[in-house]
C-alpha positions as CSV (number, residue, x, y, z in Angstrom):
1,M,0.0,0.0,0.0
2,E,1.3,3.5,-0.9
3,Q,2.0,5.8,2.0
4,H,1.8,9.5,1.4
5,L,4.9,11.3,2.7
6,F,4.3,15.0,1.8
7,T,2.6,17.4,-0.6
8,K,4.5,20.6,-1.4
9,L,3.4,23.7,-3.2
10,L,6.4,24.8,-5.2
11,S,8.1,28.1,-4.6
12,Q,10.3,30.1,-7.1
13,T,13.4,28.7,-5.3
14,D,12.0,25.1,-5.6
15,T,11.7,25.5,-9.3
16,S,15.0,27.2,-10.0
17,H,17.5,25.8,-7.5
18,R,16.5,22.9,-5.2
19,L,13.4,21.5,-3.6
20,T,13.2,22.2,0.2
21,I,11.7,19.2,2.0
22,P,9.6,19.7,5.1
23,V,11.8,19.1,8.1
24,A,9.0,17.0,9.6
25,N,9.5,14.5,6.8
26,L,13.2,14.0,7.3
27,G,12.5,10.9,9.4
28,D,10.8,9.3,6.3
29,F,14.2,8.8,4.7
30,D,17.0,6.6,6.1
31,I,20.1,8.9,6.2
32,P,22.9,6.8,7.9
33,S,24.4,8.4,11.0
34,G,27.4,10.6,10.2
35,Q,26.3,11.2,6.5
36,H,24.7,14.3,5.1
37,A,23.5,13.1,1.8
38,I,21.9,10.1,0.1
39,N,20.4,9.3,-3.3
40,I,16.7,8.7,-3.5
41,E,15.3,6.9,-6.6
42,A,11.8,8.0,-7.4
43,T,9.4,7.0,-10.2
44,D,7.0,9.5,-11.7
45,T,3.5,8.9,-13.2
46,T,5.0,7.9,-16.6
47,E,7.2,5.3,-14.9
48,Q,10.4,7.3,-15.5
49,Q,13.1,7.0,-12.8
50,W,14.7,10.0,-11.3
51,T,17.6,10.2,-8.9
52,F,17.4,13.0,-6.3
53,T,20.1,13.7,-3.8
54,L,18.6,14.4,-0.4
55,S,21.1,16.4,1.6
56,I,21.1,18.1,5.0
57,R,23.4,20.6,6.6
58,R,26.6,19.2,8.1
59,N,27.8,19.1,11.7
60,N,24.5,18.3,13.5
61,N,23.2,21.8,12.7
62,P,20.0,22.2,14.7
63,N,18.2,23.3,11.5
64,P,19.0,20.4,9.1
65,R,17.2,22.1,6.1
66,P,16.7,19.0,4.0
67,V,16.7,19.6,0.2
68,F,16.5,17.6,-3.0
69,N,19.0,18.4,-5.7
70,G,20.6,16.0,-8.2
71,Q,18.1,15.5,-11.0
72,W,15.6,17.8,-9.4
73,I,16.0,20.7,-11.8
74,R,16.0,18.4,-14.8
75,F,12.7,17.0,-13.4
76,V,11.3,20.6,-13.1
77,R,12.3,21.5,-16.7
78,E,11.1,18.3,-18.3
79,K,7.7,18.6,-16.6
80,G,7.5,22.4,-17.2
81,L,6.9,23.1,-13.5
82,R,6.5,26.6,-12.2
83,A,5.9,28.2,-8.8
84,G,2.4,27.4,-7.7
85,D,2.4,23.8,-9.0
86,R,2.8,21.1,-6.5
87,I,4.4,17.7,-6.0
88,V,3.1,14.7,-4.1
89,F,5.8,12.4,-2.7
90,S,5.0,8.9,-1.5
91,R,6.5,5.5,-0.9
92,Q,5.6,1.8,-0.7
93,Q,7.2,-1.3,0.6
94,T,8.5,-3.7,-2.0
95,E,9.6,-7.3,-1.7
96,G,12.0,-7.9,1.1
97,D,13.2,-4.7,2.8
98,G,12.9,-2.5,-0.3
99,V,11.2,0.8,-0.6
100,Q,9.9,2.4,-3.8
101,Y,9.4,6.2,-3.9
102,R,6.9,7.8,-6.2
103,I,6.7,11.5,-7.2
104,R,3.7,13.1,-8.9
105,A,3.7,16.7,-10.3
106,E,0.4,18.5,-10.4
107,R,-1.0,21.8,-11.6
108,E,-4.2,23.5,-10.6
109,I,-6.5,24.1,-13.5
110,F,-10.0,25.6,-12.8
111,N,-9.6,24.6,-9.1
112,I,-8.8,21.0,-9.9
113,W,-5.3,19.5,-9.4
114,V,-4.3,17.5,-12.5
115,N,-1.2,15.4,-13.2
116,V,1.6,17.0,-15.2
117,Q,3.0,14.3,-17.4
């Protein structure tokens, strides 16, 4: 069963530099102790795989400020995303101990959120 992790309305910074992840969702990702970055493989609604690098500030900063970079800007450009659009990020367990992440981009059209392919 798919588990919703977060929905984020995109800001200008999210669409031009990196995606800021809600700090409350940092625990949804397994960052090994002592590391500040991991790669997250996510599949979009067209079954295309994307590799995002989830990174946090170093040295146990009290404000870790988690962000996605890596292929994030490529994802934004290929989907034609802009400030005001949103993404929905989720995960589901796979066989064994695996986790599959999913990302969905959406745009509001006439008060209805529709998938951006």
